[in-house]
C-alpha positions as CSV (number, residue, x, y, z in Angstrom):
1,V,0.0,0.0,0.0
2,Y,1.6,3.2,-1.1
3,K,1.0,6.3,1.0
4,R,2.4,8.9,-1.5
5,Q,4.1,9.2,-4.9
6,A,6.3,6.3,-5.7
7,P,9.7,6.8,-4.0
8,V,13.0,7.3,-5.8
9,E,15.2,6.5,-2.8
10,L,15.5,3.3,-0.8
11,S,14.6,4.9,2.6
12,A,11.3,6.2,1.2
13,A,10.5,2.8,-0.4
14,L,11.1,1.0,2.9
15,E,8.7,3.4,4.7
16,D,6.0,2.3,2.2
17,F,6.4,-1.3,3.1
18,E,6.4,-0.7,6.9
19,G,9.0,-3.3,7.8
20,E,7.7,-6.1,5.5
21,V,10.8,-6.2,3.4
22,S,13.4,-8.9,4.0
23,F,16.1,-7.7,1.7
24,A,16.7,-4.4,-0.2
25,I,19.5,-3.3,-2.5
26,D,20.4,0.4,-2.2
27,G,21.7,1.6,-5.6
28,G,21.3,5.2,-4.7
29,R,18.7,7.6,-6.2
30,T,16.9,5.9,-9.0
31,R,17.9,6.6,-12.6
32,Y,16.3,9.8,-14.0
33,A,14.4,10.1,-10.7
34,Q,11.9,7.4,-11.8
35,P,10.1,5.4,-9.1
36,S,12.1,2.4,-7.8
37,T,11.2,-1.1,-9.1
38,V,9.8,-3.4,-6.4
39,V,10.2,-7.1,-7.0
40,E,8.7,-9.9,-4.8
41,V,10.8,-13.0,-4.7
42,N,9.5,-16.4,-3.5
43,G,11.9,-19.3,-4.0
44,N,12.8,-19.4,-7.6
45,Q,9.8,-17.3,-8.7
46,W,9.6,-13.5,-8.8
47,R,7.2,-10.9,-9.9
48,I,7.2,-7.1,-10.2
49,V,5.0,-5.6,-7.6
50,R,5.6,-2.1,-8.9
51,P,7.3,-1.2,-12.2
52,G,10.0,1.4,-12.0
53,A,13.4,2.5,-13.2
54,I,14.6,-1.1,-13.8
55,E,12.6,-2.8,-16.6
56,E,11.3,-6.3,-16.4
57,R,13.6,-7.6,-19.1
58,A,16.6,-6.4,-17.2
59,I,15.4,-8.1,-14.0
60,A,14.7,-11.3,-16.0
61,R,18.3,-11.2,-17.2
62,Y,19.7,-10.7,-13.7
63,A,17.5,-13.5,-12.4
64,V,19.4,-16.0,-14.6
65,S,22.7,-17.7,-13.6
66,E,24.5,-18.6,-16.8
67,V,27.7,-20.7,-17.1
68,L,29.6,-20.9,-20.4
69,F,32.3,-23.4,-21.3
70,V,34.7,-22.6,-24.1
71,C,37.0,-24.6,-26.3
72,T,38.1,-24.5,-29.9
73,G,35.5,-26.3,-32.1
74,N,32.7,-26.7,-29.6
75,S,32.4,-30.4,-30.6
76,C,34.3,-32.1,-27.8
77,R,35.7,-30.6,-24.6
78,S,33.2,-27.7,-24.0
79,P,30.1,-29.6,-24.8
80,M,31.2,-32.5,-22.6
81,A,31.8,-30.0,-19.7
82,E,28.4,-28.4,-20.4
83,Y,26.5,-31.7,-20.3
84,L,28.4,-33.0,-17.3
85,F,28.0,-29.8,-15.3
86,R,24.3,-29.6,-16.2
87,R,23.7,-33.2,-14.9
88,E,25.7,-32.5,-11.7
89,L,23.8,-29.3,-11.0
90,S,20.5,-30.9,-11.7
91,Q,21.3,-33.7,-9.3
92,Q,22.6,-31.3,-6.6
93,L,19.4,-29.3,-6.8
94,G,17.1,-32.2,-7.3
95,L,15.7,-30.8,-10.5
96,S,15.1,-32.1,-14.0
97,D,16.8,-30.5,-17.0
98,A,13.6,-28.5,-17.8
99,E,13.2,-27.5,-14.1
100,L,16.8,-26.3,-14.1
101,T,16.1,-23.9,-16.9
102,A,12.8,-22.8,-15.3
103,A,14.7,-22.1,-12.0
104,G,16.9,-19.7,-13.8
105,Y,20.0,-21.7,-14.7
106,R,21.5,-21.7,-18.2
107,I,24.4,-23.9,-19.0
108,G,26.0,-23.6,-22.5
109,S,29.2,-23.9,-24.5
110,A,30.8,-22.3,-27.5
111,G,34.0,-22.6,-29.6
112,T,36.6,-19.9,-30.5
113,S,36.8,-21.4,-34.0
114,A,33.5,-23.3,-34.2
115,Y,31.0,-23.2,-37.0
116,A,27.3,-23.1,-36.2
117,G,25.3,-26.3,-36.2
118,G,28.0,-29.0,-36.1
119,A,27.5,-32.3,-34.2
120,A,29.5,-33.3,-31.2
121,S,32.5,-35.6,-32.0
122,S,31.9,-39.3,-32.0
123,G,34.5,-39.7,-29.2
124,A,32.7,-37.2,-27.0
125,I,29.3,-38.8,-27.7
126,E,30.8,-42.3,-26.7
127,A,32.5,-40.9,-23.6
128,L,29.3,-39.4,-22.3
129,A,27.2,-42.3,-23.3
130,S,29.3,-44.4,-20.9
131,R,28.0,-42.1,-18.2
132,Q,24.4,-42.3,-19.4
133,I,24.4,-38.8,-20.9
134,D,23.1,-38.3,-24.4
135,L,25.3,-35.7,-26.2
136,T,23.7,-36.2,-29.6
137,P,21.4,-33.2,-29.4
138,H,24.4,-30.8,-29.1
139,R,25.0,-28.4,-32.0
140,S,28.2,-26.3,-32.0
141,R,28.1,-22.6,-31.9
142,P,30.8,-19.9,-32.3
143,L,31.9,-17.8,-29.4
144,A,30.2,-14.4,-29.5
145,V,30.3,-11.3,-27.5
146,E,26.6,-11.7,-26.6
147,L,27.3,-15.0,-25.0
148,L,30.2,-13.6,-22.9
149,H,28.0,-10.6,-21.8
150,R,25.3,-13.0,-20.5
151,A,27.6,-15.5,-18.7
152,Q,28.4,-15.0,-15.0
153,W,31.0,-17.7,-15.2
154,I,33.2,-18.6,-18.2
155,Y,35.3,-21.7,-18.1
156,V,37.9,-22.2,-20.7
157,M,40.0,-25.3,-21.6
158,S,43.3,-23.5,-22.1
159,D,45.2,-20.2,-21.9
160,E,44.6,-19.8,-25.6
161,H,40.9,-19.9,-25.1
162,R,41.2,-17.4,-22.3
163,R,43.1,-15.0,-24.6
164,A,40.4,-15.4,-27.3
165,V,37.6,-14.6,-24.8
166,L,39.5,-11.5,-23.5
167,E,40.1,-10.3,-27.1
168,L,36.3,-10.3,-27.6
169,L,35.4,-8.9,-24.2
170,P,38.3,-7.6,-22.1
171,T,35.8,-6.7,-19.3
172,A,35.2,-10.5,-18.8
173,A,38.6,-10.9,-17.1
174,D,37.1,-11.4,-13.6
175,R,34.6,-14.0,-14.9
176,V,36.9,-16.3,-17.0
177,Q,39.0,-19.0,-15.6
178,L,40.6,-22.3,-16.6
179,L,38.3,-25.3,-16.1
180,D,41.3,-27.2,-14.6
181,P,43.5,-24.8,-12.6
182,E,46.3,-27.5,-12.9
183,G,46.6,-26.8,-16.6
184,P,44.9,-27.1,-20.0
185,V,42.3,-29.7,-20.8
186,S,43.6,-31.6,-23.8
187,D,41.5,-32.6,-26.8
């Protein structure tokens, strides 16, 4: 229940909710002095209670955790890492693959020299089949700046891949790391 004009500062917004807020992020005065955006979060679900300075599409983007694995051709190492990680995360959270996506997790892979639409290598398909993971749906995709912007975590197979990522997006330096800190993951 709002007592006055929608607030543009956190302190005024908290007054409107009379202590019913569990968590608030203070980013200072809202952009262009527009009303603050109020979001209700319940588990993995969220809804906008009051539209404001931050648009729904921006909030939807922030509500997703995206992990990207990068290798050269996106036919072997990075898709294997993607599918293994997706299965492990699903098991840890007790969610199916579809539920994982609905809960806001995106796991993907790309290649620094990949072409779009290629199948996974037969060796990779066989290796994951031995772990009861079907890699046949995978289709390769080239590494793109948009993928790097979206990913919160970027795992590369070698220093060469790290350099390629940073050539595309230097600001990703704090989000990119070797999958194996001991050294490169060989083909």
